C-alpha positions as CSV (number, residue, x, y, z in Angstrom):
1,X,0.0,0.0,0.0
2,X,1.6,3.3,-1.1
3,X,2.2,6.0,1.5
4,X,-0.3,8.9,1.7
5,X,1.1,12.2,3.0
6,X,-0.2,13.0,6.5
7,X,-0.7,16.6,7.6
8,X,0.6,15.7,11.1
9,X,4.1,15.2,9.6
10,X,4.8,18.9,10.2
11,X,3.6,18.9,13.8
12,X,5.7,15.7,14.4
13,X,8.9,17.5,13.2
14,X,8.1,20.5,15.5
15,X,7.7,18.2,18.5
16,X,10.9,16.3,17.7
17,X,12.9,19.6,17.8
18,X,11.5,20.5,21.2
19,X,11.2,17.4,23.3
20,X,13.5,14.4,24.1
21,X,10.5,12.1,24.0
22,X,7.5,12.4,21.6
23,X,4.3,10.5,22.3
24,X,1.9,9.7,19.5
25,X,-1.5,8.4,20.4
26,X,-4.5,7.5,18.3
27,X,-6.9,4.7,17.5
28,X,-5.7,1.4,16.2
29,X,-5.2,1.4,12.4
30,X,-5.0,5.2,12.2
31,X,-1.5,5.0,10.6
32,X,0.8,5.8,13.5
33,X,3.5,3.3,12.7
34,X,3.3,4.0,9.0
35,X,3.7,7.7,9.5
36,X,6.6,7.3,11.9
37,X,8.5,4.8,9.8
38,X,8.0,7.0,6.7
39,X,9.1,10.3,8.3
40,X,11.8,8.7,10.5
41,X,13.5,6.0,8.3
42,X,16.8,6.4,10.2
43,X,15.1,5.4,13.5
44,X,15.0,1.9,14.9
45,X,11.6,0.4,15.3
46,X,10.3,-2.0,18.0
47,X,6.7,-3.0,18.4
48,X,5.3,-4.4,21.6
49,X,2.4,-5.9,19.7
50,X,5.0,-8.7,19.3
51,X,5.1,-10.8,22.5
52,X,8.7,-11.6,21.8
53,X,9.7,-8.0,22.3
54,X,7.7,-7.8,25.5
55,X,9.5,-10.9,26.8
56,X,12.9,-9.6,25.8
57,X,12.3,-6.4,27.6
58,X,11.0,-8.0,30.8
59,X,13.8,-10.5,31.0
60,X,16.6,-7.9,30.8
61,X,15.3,-4.3,30.7
62,X,18.7,-2.6,31.1
63,X,20.2,-4.8,28.3
64,X,17.2,-4.1,26.2
65,X,17.6,-0.3,26.6
66,X,21.4,-0.5,25.8
67,X,20.4,-2.0,22.4
68,X,17.6,0.5,21.8
69,X,18.6,3.8,23.4
70,X,19.2,6.2,20.4
71,X,16.8,7.3,17.7
72,X,14.2,4.6,18.4
73,X,10.4,4.2,17.9
74,X,8.7,2.1,20.6
75,X,5.2,1.1,19.3
76,X,2.3,0.2,21.6
77,X,4.1,0.9,24.8
78,X,1.0,0.4,26.9
79,X,2.0,-3.3,27.1
80,X,5.3,-2.5,28.9
81,X,4.5,0.2,31.5
82,X,7.8,-0.4,33.2
83,X,9.6,1.0,30.1
84,X,8.6,4.6,31.0
85,X,10.9,4.7,34.1
86,X,13.8,3.3,32.1
87,X,13.3,6.0,29.4
88,X,13.1,8.6,32.1
89,X,16.6,7.6,33.4
90,X,18.0,7.7,29.8
91,X,16.4,11.1,29.1
92,X,17.7,12.6,32.4
93,X,21.3,11.5,31.4
94,X,21.0,13.4,28.1
95,X,18.2,16.0,28.6
96,X,19.1,18.0,25.5
97,X,19.1,15.0,23.1
98,X,15.8,16.0,21.5
99,X,13.6,13.7,19.5
100,X,15.5,10.6,20.7
101,X,12.6,8.4,21.8
102,X,9.2,8.2,20.0
103,X,6.5,6.3,21.8
104,X,3.1,5.3,20.4
105,X,-0.1,3.9,22.1
106,X,-3.6,3.1,21.2
107,X,-5.0,3.9,24.7
108,X,-4.8,7.5,25.7
109,X,-5.8,6.7,29.3
110,X,-2.9,4.2,29.9
111,X,-0.5,6.4,28.0
112,X,-1.2,9.6,29.9
113,X,-1.2,7.7,33.2
114,X,2.4,6.5,32.7
115,X,3.5,9.8,31.2
116,X,2.2,11.7,34.2
117,X,4.1,9.3,36.6
118,X,7.4,9.1,34.7
119,X,7.9,11.6,31.8
120,X,6.1,14.8,32.8
121,X,8.0,17.7,31.4
122,X,10.1,15.5,29.1
123,X,7.5,14.5,26.5
124,X,5.5,16.2,23.8
125,X,2.1,14.6,23.2
126,X,0.3,14.6,19.8
127,X,-2.5,12.5,18.2
128,X,-3.0,10.9,14.9
129,X,-6.5,10.1,13.8
130,X,-7.7,8.4,10.6
131,X,-7.3,10.4,7.3
132,X,-8.6,13.9,7.4
133,X,-10.3,15.6,4.4
134,X,-7.1,17.0,2.9
135,X,-5.5,13.6,2.9
136,X,-8.3,11.6,1.3
137,X,-8.1,10.4,-2.3
138,X,-10.6,12.6,-4.3
139,X,-12.7,9.7,-5.6
140,X,-13.3,8.4,-2.0
141,X,-14.5,11.7,-0.5
142,X,-18.3,11.4,-1.0
143,X,-18.3,7.9,0.5
144,X,-16.1,8.9,3.4
145,X,-19.0,10.8,4.9
146,X,-20.6,7.6,5.9
147,X,-17.9,5.0,5.4
148,X,-15.2,6.8,7.4
149,X,-11.5,7.2,6.8
150,X,-9.4,4.5,8.3
151,X,-6.4,4.3,6.0
152,X,-6.6,0.6,5.2
153,X,-10.2,0.8,4.2
154,X,-9.8,3.9,2.1
155,X,-6.8,2.6,0.2
156,X,-8.7,-0.6,-0.8
157,X,-11.8,1.4,-1.8
158,X,-13.9,0.2,1.2
159,X,-13.9,-3.4,0.0
160,X,-15.7,-5.6,2.5
161,X,-15.9,-2.7,5.0
162,X,-18.4,-4.5,7.2
163,X,-16.1,-7.4,7.7
164,X,-13.2,-5.0,8.4
165,X,-15.2,-3.1,11.1
166,X,-16.5,-6.4,12.6
167,X,-12.8,-7.5,13.0
168,X,-11.8,-4.1,14.3
169,X,-14.4,-4.0,17.0
170,X,-13.6,-7.6,18.0
171,X,-9.9,-6.7,18.4
172,X,-10.8,-3.5,20.2
173,X,-13.1,-5.3,22.7
174,X,-10.7,-8.2,23.3
175,X,-7.5,-6.2,23.6
176,X,-8.0,-2.5,24.4
177,X,-11.2,-2.7,26.5
178,X,-10.0,-5.6,28.6
179,X,-6.6,-3.9,29.0
180,X,-8.0,-0.6,30.1
181,X,-10.6,-1.8,32.5
182,X,-12.5,-4.9,33.8
183,X,-15.7,-4.6,31.8
184,X,-18.0,-7.2,33.2
185,X,-20.3,-7.9,30.3
186,X,-18.8,-7.3,26.9
187,X,-22.3,-7.9,25.3
188,X,-23.7,-4.9,27.3
189,X,-20.7,-2.8,26.4
190,X,-21.3,-3.6,22.7
191,X,-24.9,-2.7,23.1
192,X,-23.8,0.6,24.6
193,X,-21.7,1.2,21.5
194,X,-24.7,0.5,19.2
195,X,-26.9,2.9,21.2
196,X,-24.2,5.6,21.2
197,X,-23.9,5.3,17.4
198,X,-27.7,5.7,16.9
199,X,-27.6,8.8,19.1
200,X,-24.4,10.4,17.8
201,X,-24.4,14.2,17.9
202,X,-27.2,14.2,20.5
203,X,-27.1,15.5,24.1
204,X,-25.6,12.9,26.4
205,X,-28.2,11.4,28.7
206,X,-26.5,8.9,30.9
207,X,-29.7,8.0,32.8
208,X,-31.3,7.0,29.5
209,X,-28.5,4.7,28.6
210,X,-28.5,3.3,32.1
211,X,-32.2,2.4,31.8
212,X,-32.0,1.0,28.3
213,X,-29.0,-1.3,29.1
214,X,-29.8,-2.1,32.7
215,X,-26.5,-0.9,34.2
216,X,-25.8,1.9,36.7
217,X,-25.0,5.5,35.7
218,X,-21.4,5.1,37.2
219,X,-20.9,2.1,34.8
220,X,-22.0,4.3,31.9
221,X,-19.6,7.0,33.0
222,X,-16.8,4.4,33.1
223,X,-17.6,3.0,29.7
224,X,-17.6,6.5,28.2
225,X,-14.2,7.1,29.6
226,X,-13.0,3.9,28.1
227,X,-14.4,4.9,24.7
228,X,-12.8,8.3,24.9
229,X,-9.4,6.9,26.0
230,X,-9.3,4.6,23.0
231,X,-10.3,7.2,20.5
232,X,-13.7,5.8,19.5
233,X,-15.7,8.8,20.7
234,X,-15.0,12.3,21.8
235,X,-17.2,14.6,24.0
236,X,-18.0,18.1,23.0
237,X,-18.8,20.2,26.1
238,X,-21.2,23.1,26.1
239,X,-20.0,26.7,25.9
240,X,-21.9,28.9,28.3
241,X,-19.7,32.0,28.9
242,X,-21.8,35.0,30.0
243,X,-25.2,33.3,29.4
244,X,-25.9,31.8,32.8
245,X,-28.8,29.4,33.6
246,X,-30.5,29.7,30.2
247,X,-27.9,27.5,28.6
248,X,-28.0,23.7,28.3
249,X,-25.0,22.2,30.1
250,X,-25.0,18.6,29.0
251,X,-22.2,17.5,26.6
252,X,-22.7,16.0,23.2
253,X,-21.1,12.8,21.9
254,X,-19.4,12.3,18.5
255,X,-17.5,9.4,16.9
256,X,-14.0,10.0,15.6
257,X,-14.9,7.9,12.5
258,X,-18.4,7.9,10.9
259,X,-17.7,4.4,9.5
260,X,-18.3,3.0,13.0
261,X,-21.7,4.8,13.2
262,X,-22.7,3.3,9.9
263,X,-21.5,-0.2,10.9
264,X,-23.5,-0.1,14.1
265,X,-26.6,1.3,12.5
266,X,-26.6,-0.9,9.4
267,X,-25.9,1.8,6.8
268,X,-24.0,0.2,3.8
269,X,-24.9,2.4,0.8
270,X,-24.9,6.1,-0.1
271,X,-28.7,6.1,-0.5
272,X,-29.2,4.6,2.9
273,X,-27.1,7.4,4.3
274,X,-28.4,10.2,2.1
275,X,-32.1,9.4,2.4
276,X,-32.2,7.7,5.8
277,X,-33.1,9.0,9.3
278,X,-29.4,9.3,10.3
279,X,-28.5,11.6,7.4
280,X,-28.3,14.9,9.4
281,X,-26.5,13.3,12.3
282,X,-24.0,11.5,10.2
283,X,-23.3,14.7,8.2
284,X,-22.8,16.8,11.3
285,X,-20.6,14.1,13.0
286,X,-18.5,13.9,9.8
287,X,-17.9,17.7,9.6
288,X,-17.3,18.1,13.3
289,X,-14.9,15.1,13.4
290,X,-13.0,16.4,10.3
291,X,-12.6,19.8,12.0
292,X,-11.3,18.1,15.1
293,X,-8.8,16.1,13.0
294,X,-7.6,19.3,11.3
295,X,-7.0,21.0,14.6
296,X,-5.3,18.1,16.2
297,X,-3.0,17.2,13.2
298,X,-1.8,20.8,13.0
299,X,-1.3,21.1,16.8
300,X,-3.3,24.3,17.2
301,X,-4.0,23.4,20.8
302,X,-7.6,24.6,20.3
303,X,-10.7,23.4,22.1
304,X,-14.1,22.7,20.7
305,X,-17.5,23.4,22.2
306,X,-21.2,23.7,21.2
307,X,-23.8,26.2,22.3
308,X,-27.5,25.5,23.1
309,X,-30.1,27.4,25.0
310,X,-32.9,25.7,26.9
311,X,-35.4,26.7,24.1
312,X,-33.1,24.7,21.7
313,X,-31.4,27.5,19.9
314,X,-28.1,26.0,18.9
315,X,-24.7,26.7,17.4
316,X,-23.2,23.4,16.3
317,X,-19.5,24.1,17.0
318,X,-17.3,26.7,18.5
319,X,-13.5,26.3,17.8
320,X,-11.7,28.2,20.5
321,X,-8.0,28.9,19.6
322,X,-7.7,31.3,22.6
323,X,-6.7,34.2,20.4
324,X,-9.8,33.8,18.2
325,X,-12.9,31.7,17.8
326,X,-14.8,30.2,14.9
327,X,-18.6,29.9,15.4
328,X,-19.9,27.2,13.0
329,X,-23.3,26.1,11.9
330,X,-23.5,22.8,10.0
331,X,-26.4,21.9,7.7
332,X,-26.8,19.1,5.1
333,X,-28.4,21.3,2.5
334,X,-27.3,23.2,-0.7
335,X,-30.0,25.8,-0.2
336,X,-29.3,28.9,2.0
337,X,-32.0,30.5,4.1
338,X,-31.5,33.2,6.7
339,X,-33.0,31.0,9.4
340,X,-30.0,28.7,9.2
341,X,-27.8,31.4,10.8
342,X,-30.3,32.9,13.3
343,X,-28.4,31.4,16.3
344,X,-25.0,32.7,15.1
345,X,-26.5,36.1,14.3
346,X,-28.0,36.3,17.8
347,X,-25.4,34.7,20.1
348,X,-22.0,34.8,18.3
349,X,-19.5,37.6,18.8
350,X,-19.5,39.4,15.4
351,X,-15.9,40.3,15.9
352,X,-15.1,36.6,15.6
353,X,-15.2,34.3,12.6
354,X,-18.8,33.1,11.8
355,X,-19.5,30.3,9.3
356,X,-22.4,28.3,7.8
357,X,-21.0,25.1,6.4
358,X,-23.3,23.4,3.9
359,X,-23.1,22.0,0.3
360,X,-24.0,25.1,-1.6
361,X,-22.1,28.1,-3.0
362,X,-19.8,30.5,-1.1
363,X,-21.0,34.1,-0.3
364,X,-21.1,36.6,2.5
365,X,-24.3,37.2,4.6
366,X,-23.6,40.0,6.9
367,X,-21.0,38.9,9.4
368,X,-21.5,35.2,8.5
369,X,-19.5,33.5,5.7
370,X,-21.7,31.0,3.9
371,X,-19.4,28.3,2.3
372,X,-19.3,24.7,1.3
373,X,-17.9,22.5,4.1
374,X,-15.0,21.3,1.9
375,X,-13.6,24.8,1.6
376,X,-13.3,25.0,5.4
377,X,-11.9,21.5,5.7
378,X,-9.3,21.7,2.9
């Protein structure tokens, strides 16, 4: 499979020039190892997905680090948590040897736990998600809205995508979930994933999930944390600066990859997506996740929020870059109507950047830039 340029390459090089250790996290199959081996061909490479490497390290950790102590990529380090302390010792011996160790992991929770304990102040953290809009082959872009953008699927034209996702979820459940936490009933956890997919982009109601599945609210909270840590979902919190009690304060849930939503909800064709009941949600999830990818891969250090009043006036996304904000409304339509930007006109700061992202033509409407979503994502 030929290599596809990743936008995150530039951020990776920035981090390598600043930190002795660079940590790259992201979901399984997002292309972390491929990116690193392409950008850093002079580095050694050891994956702890291979049990032989785990055994070699555990039998003689000091000898192992003597062999792999300069310009080295350690892949899936969550399987050898003791490694972090040994790396700390090496780093402290040569603190200004920047970009020497590169670590990857598929579990953000485990990775950050060990980083906090051993490598705080010594490591730069970045994420790699599946292909973003600017990286996708042009012929695959329409399908990617509902089929997702995992590199392997994209590069083989989504052939047998259902089988691929079934295997992906099984691997995720058997390896990542069980490694992160002791989930009692995997069938209930899978059911939770299905319900989350059906309710993507909606307000998070943990009590409703608790009733539907028959588990406690604390269990739902725990499961959400697992899904966040392993890059299946992300939570968008509400933005309620200066608006007080009139603002809804529940978060919303999005999937990093819309292909998983389609898999869990049975969407297999463009018509099923385009004409089905999930069309609006899938489109919104797609655009929001693509914006999140763009921000993460360029290391803008931004945060994302949504805004909604108790009478359901909503701004779909606010990208807060500290020095500026983008207020964004997302609609799956090619036809503009002033009512589509009522919320932005009423609640957004006109001194900031205001957008309606849809599928029609570009033009200016007062303080709001009306534009096709692909112009914003590219």
